[in-house]
FIDREN-806372 format. One line per 2 residues: for each residue x, y, z of N, C-alpha, C. Coordinates in Angstrom, 1 decimal. Example, Ala and Ser with C-alpha at 12.3 -4.5 7.8 and 13.67 -1.06 7.14 Angstrom:
BEGIN
13.2:-5.7:7.8:12.3:-4.5:7.8:13.2:-3.3:7.8 ~ 12.8:-2.2:7.1:13.7:-1.1:7.1:12.9:0.0:7.9
This chain:
BEGIN
80.3:12.0:24.7:79.8:10.7:24.5:80.1:10.2:23.1 ~ 80.4:9.0:22.9:80.6:8.4:21.6:79.3:8.0:21.0
79.1:8.5:19.7:77.8:8.2:19.0:78.1:7.6:17.7 ~ 77.3:6.6:17.3:77.4:5.9:16.0:76.0:6.2:15.4
76.1:6.7:14.1:74.9:7.0:13.4:74.7:6.0:12.3 ~ 73.6:5.3:12.3:73.4:4.3:11.3:72.3:3.3:11.7
72.0:2.3:10.9:71.0:1.3:11.1:71.7:0.0:11.6 ~ 71.3:-0.6:12.7:71.9:-1.8:13.2:71.9:-3.0:12.2
71.0:-2.9:11.2:71.0:-4.0:10.2:72.1:-3.9:9.2 ~ 72.7:-2.8:9.1:73.9:-2.6:8.2:75.1:-3.4:8.7
75.7:-4.2:7.8:77.0:-4.8:8.2:78.1:-3.9:8.6 ~ 78.1:-2.7:8.0:79.1:-1.7:8.2:78.9:-1.1:9.6
77.7:-0.8:10.0:77.4:-0.3:11.3:77.7:-1.4:12.3 ~ 77.3:-2.6:12.1:77.6:-3.7:13.0:79.1:-3.9:13.2
79.9:-3.7:12.2:81.3:-3.8:12.3:81.8:-2.8:13.3 ~ 81.4:-1.5:13.3:81.8:-0.5:14.2:81.3:-0.8:15.6
80.0:-1.3:15.7:79.5:-1.6:17.0:80.2:-2.8:17.7 ~ 80.6:-3.7:16.8:81.4:-4.9:17.4:82.8:-4.4:17.9
83.4:-3.5:17.2:84.7:-2.9:17.7:84.5:-2.2:19.0 ~ 83.4:-1.4:19.1:83.1:-0.7:20.4:82.9:-1.7:21.5
82.2:-2.7:21.2:81.9:-3.7:22.2:83.1:-4.5:22.7 ~ 84.0:-4.9:21.7:85.2:-5.5:22.1:86.1:-4.7:22.9
86.1:-3.4:22.7:86.9:-2.4:23.4:86.2:-1.9:24.7 ~ 85.0:-2.3:24.9:84.2:-2.0:26.1:84.1:-0.4:26.2
83.7:0.2:25.0:83.5:1.6:25.0:82.0:1.9:25.0 ~ 81.6:2.7:25.9:80.2:3.1:25.9:79.9:4.0:24.7
78.7:3.8:24.2:78.3:4.5:23.0:76.8:4.6:22.9 ~ 76.3:5.6:22.1:74.9:5.7:21.8:74.8:5.4:20.3
73.7:4.8:19.9:73.4:4.5:18.5:72.2:5.4:18.1 ~ 72.5:6.3:17.2:71.4:7.1:16.6:71.0:6.4:15.3
69.7:6.0:15.3:69.2:5.3:14.1:69.1:6.2:12.9 ~ 69.9:5.9:11.9:69.8:6.6:10.6:69.6:5.5:9.5
68.5:5.5:8.9:68.2:4.5:7.9:68.8:4.9:6.5 ~ 69.4:4.0:5.8:70.0:4.4:4.5:69.0:5.0:3.5
67.7:4.7:3.5:66.8:5.2:2.6:66.1:6.5:3.1 ~ 66.5:6.9:4.3:65.8:8.1:5.0:66.9:8.9:5.7
67.9:9.3:5.0:68.9:10.1:5.6:68.4:11.5:6.0 ~ 68.6:11.9:7.2:68.0:13.2:7.7:68.7:14.4:7.1
67.9:15.5:7.1:68.5:16.8:6.7:69.7:17.1:7.6 ~ 70.8:17.6:7.0:71.9:18.0:7.7:72.9:16.9:8.0
72.6:15.6:7.6:73.5:14.5:7.8:74.8:14.6:7.1 ~ 74.8:15.4:6.0:76.1:15.5:5.3:77.2:16.2:6.1
76.8:16.8:7.2:77.8:17.4:8.1:78.6:16.2:8.8 ~ 78.0:15.1:8.9:78.6:13.9:9.5:79.3:13.0:8.5
78.6:12.9:7.3:79.2:12.1:6.2:78.8:12.8:4.9 ~ 79.9:13.3:4.2:79.6:14.1:3.0:79.0:13.3:1.9
79.1:11.9:1.9:78.5:11.1:0.9:77.1:10.6:1.3 ~ 76.7:11.0:2.6:75.3:10.7:3.1:75.1:9.2:3.2
76.2:8.4:3.6:76.1:7.0:3.8:76.2:6.7:5.3 ~ 76.0:5.5:5.7:76.2:5.0:7.1:77.3:4.0:7.1
78.0:4.0:8.2:77.9:4.7:9.5:78.7:6.0:9.5 ~ 78.3:6.8:10.4:79.1:8.0:10.8:79.4:7.8:12.3
80.4:8.5:12.8:80.9:8.3:14.2:81.3:9.7:14.7 ~ 81.0:9.9:16.0:81.4:11.2:16.6:81.8:10.9:18.1
83.0:11.4:18.5:83.3:11.3:19.9:83.8:12.7:20.3 ~ 84.5:12.7:21.5:85.0:14.0:22.0:86.1:14.6:21.2
86.7:13.8:20.3:87.9:14.3:19.5:87.6:14.6:18.0 ~ 86.7:13.7:17.4:86.6:13.7:16.0:85.2:13.2:15.5
84.9:13.6:14.3:83.8:13.1:13.6:84.3:12.3:12.4 ~ 83.9:11.1:12.2:84.5:10.2:11.1:83.3:9.6:10.4
83.7:9.1:9.1:82.8:8.3:8.4:83.6:7.2:7.8 ~ 82.9:6.1:7.3:83.5:4.9:6.8:83.9:4.0:7.9
83.3:2.8:7.9:83.5:1.8:9.0:84.9:1.4:9.1 ~ 85.7:1.3:8.1:87.1:0.9:8.2:87.9:2.0:8.8
87.6:3.2:8.5:88.4:4.3:9.1:88.0:4.4:10.6 ~ 86.7:4.3:10.9:86.3:4.3:12.3:87.0:3.2:13.1
87.0:2.0:12.6:87.6:0.9:13.3:89.1:1.1:13.5 ~ 89.8:1.7:12.5:91.2:1.9:12.6:91.4:3.0:13.7
90.6:4.0:13.7:90.7:5.1:14.7:90.5:4.5:16.1 ~ 89.5:3.6:16.3:89.3:3.0:17.6:90.5:2.1:18.0
91.0:1.4:17.0:92.2:0.5:17.3:93.3:1.3:17.8 ~ 93.6:2.4:17.2:94.7:3.3:17.6:94.5:4.1:18.8
93.2:4.6:19.0:93.0:5.4:20.2:92.9:4.6:21.4 ~ 92.4:3.4:21.3:92.2:2.5:22.4:92.9:1.2:22.1
94.3:1.1:22.3:95.0:0.0:21.9:94.8:-1.3:22.6 ~ 94.2:-1.2:23.8:94.0:-2.5:24.6:92.8:-3.2:23.9
92.7:-4.5:24.1:91.7:-5.3:23.4:91.7:-5.1:21.9 ~ 92.8:-5.5:21.3:93.0:-5.3:19.9:92.0:-5.9:19.0
91.6:-5.2:18.0:90.7:-5.8:17.0:91.4:-6.2:15.7 ~ 92.7:-5.8:15.6:93.5:-6.2:14.5:94.7:-6.9:15.0
95.3:-7.9:14.3:96.5:-8.5:14.7:97.7:-7.6:14.9 ~ 98.6:-7.8:15.8:99.8:-7.0:16.0:100.8:-7.3:15.0
101.0:-8.5:14.6:101.9:-8.9:13.5:101.6:-8.2:12.2 ~ 102.6:-7.5:11.6:102.3:-6.7:10.4:101.8:-7.5:9.2
102.3:-8.7:9.1:101.8:-9.5:8.0:100.4:-9.9:8.2 ~ 100.1:-10.4:9.4:98.7:-10.8:9.7:97.7:-9.6:9.7
98.2:-8.4:10.2:97.4:-7.2:10.1:97.1:-6.8:8.7 ~ 98.1:-6.9:7.8:97.8:-6.6:6.4:96.8:-7.5:5.8
96.9:-8.8:6.1:96.0:-9.8:5.6:94.6:-9.5:6.2 ~ 94.5:-9.2:7.4:93.2:-8.9:8.0:92.5:-7.6:7.4
93.3:-6.6:7.1:92.8:-5.4:6.5:92.4:-5.7:5.1 ~ 93.1:-6.6:4.3:92.7:-7.0:3.0:91.3:-7.7:3.1
91.2:-8.6:4.0:89.9:-9.4:4.1:88.8:-8.4:4.5 ~ 89.1:-7.4:5.3:88.1:-6.4:5.7:87.6:-5.6:4.4
88.6:-5.2:3.6:88.3:-4.5:2.4:87.5:-5.4:1.4 ~ 87.9:-6.6:1.3:87.2:-7.5:0.4:85.8:-7.7:0.8
85.5:-7.9:2.1:84.2:-8.0:2.6:83.4:-6.7:2.4 ~ 84.0:-5.6:2.6:83.3:-4.3:2.5:83.0:-4.0:1.0
83.8:-4.5:0.1:83.5:-4.1:-1.3:82.9:-5.2:-2.1 ~ 83.5:-6.4:-2.2:83.1:-7.4:-3.1:82.0:-8.3:-2.5
82.1:-8.7:-1.2:81.1:-9.6:-0.7:79.8:-8.9:-0.5 ~ 79.9:-7.7:0.0:78.6:-6.9:0.2:77.9:-6.6:-1.1
78.7:-6.4:-2.2:78.1:-6.2:-3.5:77.3:-7.4:-4.0 ~ 77.8:-8.6:-3.6:77.1:-9.8:-4.0:76.0:-10.2:-3.1
76.3:-10.2:-1.8:75.3:-10.7:-0.8:74.4:-9.6:-0.2 ~ 74.9:-8.4:-0.1:74.2:-7.4:0.7:73.4:-6.4:-0.1
73.8:-6.0:-1.3:73.1:-5.0:-2.0:71.7:-5.4:-2.3 ~ 71.3:-6.6:-2.6:69.9:-6.9:-2.9:69.0:-6.7:-1.6
69.6:-6.8:-0.4:68.8:-6.6:0.8:68.7:-5.2:1.2 ~ 69.7:-4.4:0.8:69.8:-3.0:1.4:69.4:-2.0:0.3
69.5:-2.3:-1.0:69.2:-1.3:-2.0:68.2:-1.8:-3.0 ~ 67.1:-1.2:-3.0:66.1:-1.7:-4.0:66.3:-1.1:-5.3
65.7:-1.7:-6.3:65.9:-1.2:-7.7:65.4:0.2:-7.8 ~ 64.5:0.7:-7.0:63.9:2.0:-7.1:64.7:3.0:-6.3
65.7:2.6:-5.5:66.5:3.5:-4.7:67.4:4.3:-5.6 ~ 67.6:5.6:-5.2:68.5:6.4:-6.0:69.9:5.8:-5.9
70.6:5.9:-7.0:72.0:5.3:-7.0:73.0:6.4:-6.4 ~ 74.0:5.9:-5.8:75.0:6.8:-5.3:75.3:6.4:-3.9
């Protein structure tokens, strides 16, 4: 069974869930809250972040890596453009959203000032 570990409020978890839905892949969502990472979670994600992903072949972390894996393992119902120029642009926009936009718009909602950094 395909399992995603994370909180549905996270935009990174939602990105993975959206890819699974587009590709019509059955999955389970194991709720892991960013502020309450369970003991042993580092076996799924060495940085103890969300999301993590596990299926019958591999355990992965990082939403972009997970989406790329899904795009290549299940090539039907593409989530990225086929054209190499458009694909490169889409991957850049994904990276920009993951790093810069989330830093401005997301961090105040997901990380309180009292949360440990890292």
